[in-house]
N, C-alpha and C positions, 0 to 999 in steps of 0.2 A: 220875386215869386220862385219857389223851389219846385222842381218838377221830379217825381219818381215814376219811373216806367218799370212795369213788370210784365213779362210775356209768360202766359200760362204754360207750363210743361205738364208733364203726366202726373207728378206729384201733387200740383195744384188742381188739376181738372176735377170738376164736380164741386169745388169748394165754393163757399159764398164769398162775395166781395168783402164783406165785413171780416171775415175769418182769414182771408188772404192778407189784409191790411195788418191784422193784429199779428199775425204769424209772421210775415216777411219784414214789415216795418217796426213791429213791435210799438205800435202808436198807442199813447196814454188815451185813457176814455176823453179827456177835456180837448185834446188835439184833434181826435176823432170826430167828435161833435162839431167842432170849428170847420174842419175839412167838409163835411156833409153840408153844413150850414151855408157854406161858401159855394156850394155845388162844384167843388173841385175835383169829383172823381168822375172819370169816364171809361168805357170800354170800347176800343176800336173807333173812338171819336165821337161815341154817343153816351148821352146820360143814361145813368144805371142806378138801380136800387140795391141798398145795402145787402138784401137776401138774394139777390140775382146770383146764379151759380153759372160758372164760366167753364169754357171748353179749351181743348189744347190748342195754342196758337193765338188765343185771343190776347189783346194787348191792354193792360188796365194801366191807366195813367191817372196820378195823384198830383193836383196843383196845391201847393201848401204856400199861402199867401204870407208874406213876412212885412211888417210894418214898424216903423221907429217914428218916435215923436221929437227926436233930438235935432236941432237945426244943424245942418251940414256945415262944416268949416275945413278949409283947406289947410293941410299941414302935413310935415313929414312924419312918417310912421316907420319905426324900425320893426320890419315884418321878418320874423324868424322862420316861419313855415305858413303856408298857405294852399288850401285846396277849395272845393266846390263846399266843404260842409264846416271847416275849421280855418281860423286865422290864430296864430300866436304872435303876440306882440311883446317886445321888450320895453317896458315902461321906464322911462327915466324919473329919478327922483325931481319933485317940483311940479310934476304934471298932475292935474286934477283929472280923475278918472270920469266923474259924470257931472252935469251941471249941478249946482246948488244955489242957494240964496245969493251967496258971495261970489260965486264963479258961474256966471251964466255963459262965458265964451272962453275959447283956449282950452277945450277940454278934450281927452282922448275920445270920448264918445262923439264929439263933434267931427273929429277926424274920420273916426270910423264910418259915421253916417256918409260922409262926403265920398270916401272911396268905395264903400260896399253898399250903402243904401241902408237896408235893415240889418240888424245885428243883434246878439243877445250876450252880455256879458256874463261869463261863468265865474263869479267871484269878482273881488275888487281889491285894489291896493291903495292905501292912504297916500294923500299928495307926496309926501317926502319919502315914501318908500320905493325904491326901485326893483323890478323885476319882472317875471314873465306872467302874462295874462293870456288866458285862454278865451277866444271869443267865438261863439256859434254863429254861424251865417244864416240859419234859418231855424223855425221852431223844433223840427224834428231833431236836428243836431243838438239843440239846447236841452231838449228832453233827455236824450242818451246821455249826454255828458253830466247832467245834474244827476242823473240815476247813478253814473258811475262813482261821482262824489258820495252819494248816499251809501254805496255799498263799499267804500274804501278802495275802489280800483284805481281812483285818481287821489293824490294827496299832495299836500303843500309843505314846502321846506323852507324856513325862513333863516337867514344868516343876520345876526344882529352884534353890533358893538355895544358891550354894556359897561357901566361904571362900576368900579369895584370887582370883587372876586366872590364868586358863589361860595356856600360852604362846602357844596360837593362838585366835583367836576362833571357830574351826570346826574340828571334826577327828573322828577315828575312834579309840575305845579297844578294843584287841582284847587282853584279858587273861582267863584262866580264872578262875572264881570257885567257892566251896566254902562249905559252912556253917562257922562257927566254934562249935566245940564248947561247950556250955554257954552261949553267948551269944545264940543265937536269930537271929542275922543272917549274912549272907554277907560274905566278903572275899576278895580276889585270892589265889589259891593255885595254883601250877604244876600241882598234882595235880587241880584242879578241873574243872568242865565248861567248854566253850569259851561265851564270852561276848563280844559286840561290842556297842558303844554308839556311836551318832552323836551328837554335840552341837554345839551353835550357841549363842554367847553372845547374849542377847537385850537385856540392858540392866546397865549399870554401876552398882553400888551401893556405899554406904560400907564394907560388910562383905565386899565381894566382888562377885558378879554372880548375874543369873537366867540360867539356862541350860536 
């Protein structure tokens, strides 16, 4: 359960609860509906209606329920950063992020569930890819991080060892990709989803290069 506390000041006085939530918390419509359906909004400890108008000094509390269906599993996690909203994890190569048909245990998700309870992964990394993963600890943080990705305020940079040498040291690959049936990976497919990759060669190596 994540709690948000707002003390009404002069700028918020006279505003409806609904408008304060949208202005201060920038809550999406779907999350807004879930919060009200769960009776998670109170003013000075009492239930309140969405259109109730508040006065200076009143305290608005919002309880946002967070749940996970992943089975908790104790494991060591390399935590790079952590606060009440976000966790940043250094995922090693070989660790599966989320349970699948072939991996029901020993996943990063199980470790996160054990340590934090509910969580929301913001993106994923393949089993044999190492790197940084951002994890939201409650739905409101997940909403904000997802919105940041959508407007390009957050981005991803990948380092890859490639076989052979690209024709150009820097370029743009614009080719649709789709899942390969039965292979658990994606490949270029004319009927796939649009995908654009910008690359730059960083270092020459005996087997190819680092890009």
